[in-house]
C-alpha positions as CSV (number, residue, x, y, z in Angstrom):
1,M,-22.4,12.0,26.7
2,K,-23.1,11.8,22.9
3,R,-19.4,11.8,22.3
4,L,-18.9,8.8,24.6
5,G,-21.6,6.9,22.7
6,L,-20.0,7.7,19.4
7,H,-16.6,6.5,20.7
8,L,-18.1,3.3,22.0
9,L,-19.9,2.7,18.6
10,I,-16.6,3.2,16.7
11,A,-14.7,1.0,19.1
12,T,-17.3,-1.8,18.7
13,F,-17.2,-1.5,14.9
14,L,-13.4,-1.6,14.8
15,G,-13.3,-4.5,17.3
16,S,-15.7,-6.6,15.2
17,A,-13.9,-5.7,11.9
18,L,-10.6,-6.7,13.3
19,A,-11.8,-9.7,15.3
20,S,-10.8,-12.1,12.5
21,C,-7.3,-10.6,12.2
22,T,-4.5,-11.2,14.6
23,I,-1.2,-9.5,14.8
24,K,0.2,-12.6,13.2
25,D,-2.0,-12.0,10.1
26,L,-0.5,-8.5,9.4
27,F,2.9,-7.4,8.3
28,G,4.5,-4.1,7.5
29,F,6.8,-2.6,5.0
30,K,7.9,0.9,4.0
31,I,7.7,2.9,0.8
32,H,10.6,5.3,0.6
33,N,10.6,8.3,-1.9
34,D,14.1,8.0,-3.4
35,L,13.1,10.2,-6.3
36,S,14.3,13.8,-6.6
37,Y,10.8,15.3,-6.4
38,A,7.8,15.1,-4.1
39,V,5.2,12.4,-4.9
40,V,1.8,11.4,-3.7
41,L,1.0,7.7,-3.0
42,E,-2.6,6.8,-3.9
43,E,-3.8,3.3,-2.9
44,C,-5.9,1.8,-5.7
45,A,-9.3,0.3,-4.7
46,G,-9.4,-1.9,-7.8
47,S,-7.1,-3.5,-10.2
48,N,-7.3,-0.7,-12.7
49,C,-6.9,2.2,-10.3
50,N,-10.1,3.9,-11.4
51,S,-11.0,4.5,-7.7
52,L,-8.7,5.2,-4.8
53,V,-8.7,4.5,-1.1
54,P,-8.3,7.6,1.0
55,P,-6.2,9.1,2.3
56,N,-3.4,9.9,-0.1
57,I,0.1,10.1,1.3
58,A,2.4,13.0,0.3
59,L,6.1,12.1,0.4
60,N,8.9,14.6,0.0
61,P,12.2,13.4,-1.4
62,G,13.8,11.2,1.2
63,A,10.5,10.6,3.2
64,T,9.2,7.2,4.0
65,S,5.7,5.9,4.7
66,Y,4.9,2.8,6.7
67,Q,2.3,0.4,5.3
68,L,0.5,-2.4,7.2
69,V,-1.2,-5.0,5.1
70,A,-3.2,-8.2,5.7
71,A,-1.6,-11.6,5.5
72,P,0.0,-12.4,2.2
73,D,-2.7,-13.9,-0.1
74,G,-1.4,-13.3,-3.6
75,T,-3.8,-10.4,-4.2
76,I,-2.2,-7.4,-6.1
77,R,-2.5,-4.3,-4.0
78,T,-1.4,-1.3,-6.1
79,W,-0.1,2.0,-5.0
80,R,-0.1,4.6,-7.8
81,I,2.6,7.3,-7.6
82,T,1.8,10.7,-8.9
83,R,3.7,14.0,-8.9
84,T,2.1,16.7,-6.8
85,D,0.7,18.2,-10.0
86,G,-1.2,15.0,-10.6
87,K,1.0,13.5,-13.4
88,I,1.2,9.7,-13.0
89,V,4.8,8.5,-12.4
90,G,4.0,4.8,-12.2
91,C,2.6,2.1,-10.0
92,L,3.9,-0.2,-7.2
93,P,1.7,-3.3,-7.7
94,F,2.6,-5.3,-4.5
95,R,1.8,-9.0,-4.5
96,F,2.9,-11.2,-1.7
97,R,2.1,-14.9,-1.6
98,K,4.2,-15.4,1.5
99,D,5.4,-13.0,4.1
100,P,8.7,-11.5,2.9
101,N,9.8,-11.1,6.6
102,P,7.3,-9.7,9.1
103,Y,10.0,-8.3,11.3
104,A,12.3,-6.7,8.8
105,N,10.1,-3.7,7.9
106,T,11.5,-4.0,4.4
107,V,11.9,-0.7,2.5
108,Y,10.8,-0.5,-1.1
109,P,11.9,2.7,-3.0
110,T,9.5,4.5,-5.3
111,S,12.0,4.1,-8.1
112,L,10.9,0.5,-8.4
113,H,7.7,1.7,-10.0
114,V,6.4,0.0,-13.2
115,P,4.1,1.4,-15.8
116,C,0.5,1.4,-14.5
117,G,-1.1,0.6,-17.9
118,S,-4.8,-0.2,-17.7
119,N,-4.4,-2.7,-14.8
120,G,-2.4,-0.9,-12.1
121,G,0.9,-2.5,-13.2
122,A,-0.3,-6.1,-13.0
123,Q,0.7,-6.7,-16.6
124,A,4.2,-5.5,-15.9
125,I,4.8,-7.9,-13.0
126,G,3.2,-11.0,-14.6
127,N,2.2,-13.8,-12.3
128,K,4.8,-13.5,-9.7
129,D,5.3,-11.9,-6.3
130,W,6.4,-8.3,-6.5
131,P,8.8,-6.8,-5.6
132,D,11.1,-9.8,-6.0
133,P,11.4,-11.3,-2.5
134,S,15.1,-11.5,-2.8
135,L,15.4,-7.7,-2.6
C-alpha cells in the first residue's frame, strides 16, 4: 500500500510539473559519438559547467543518445564531453531560437564540439544558434 501511495505522489508531481508543457513545446535531437573512443556526455546545470545534471550518458564509438528539450527559447544548454578517464574533450553548447525541425530527429556528431572555456562553450559560438541550423 505504501508503494501505491509513493507512485501516486510521483505521478501527481510529474503531472503538475509537465502541465505547462505540451508535446508541441518539446523537440528531440540525437547526439552521436563519431569519435574513435568512448565518451561520457555530462549535461551542465549552469553556463560554466561547474555543476552537472545527472545522469551522465556513456557513449561507445558509434553509439547515439536521444535528447528531448523544451521549446526553443535561445537559452544555451551545454553538454560537456569527457573521455571515460575524465579528461574534457569539449562542449556542445546547444542554442535554439527556433525549432530546427521537430520531426527530423536531427543527429549532431560529438566531433562538432567546441572548446568549453570558462563558459561551457558559449564564447566559441557567439550570439547565434548552434549548431548551425543549416546542418
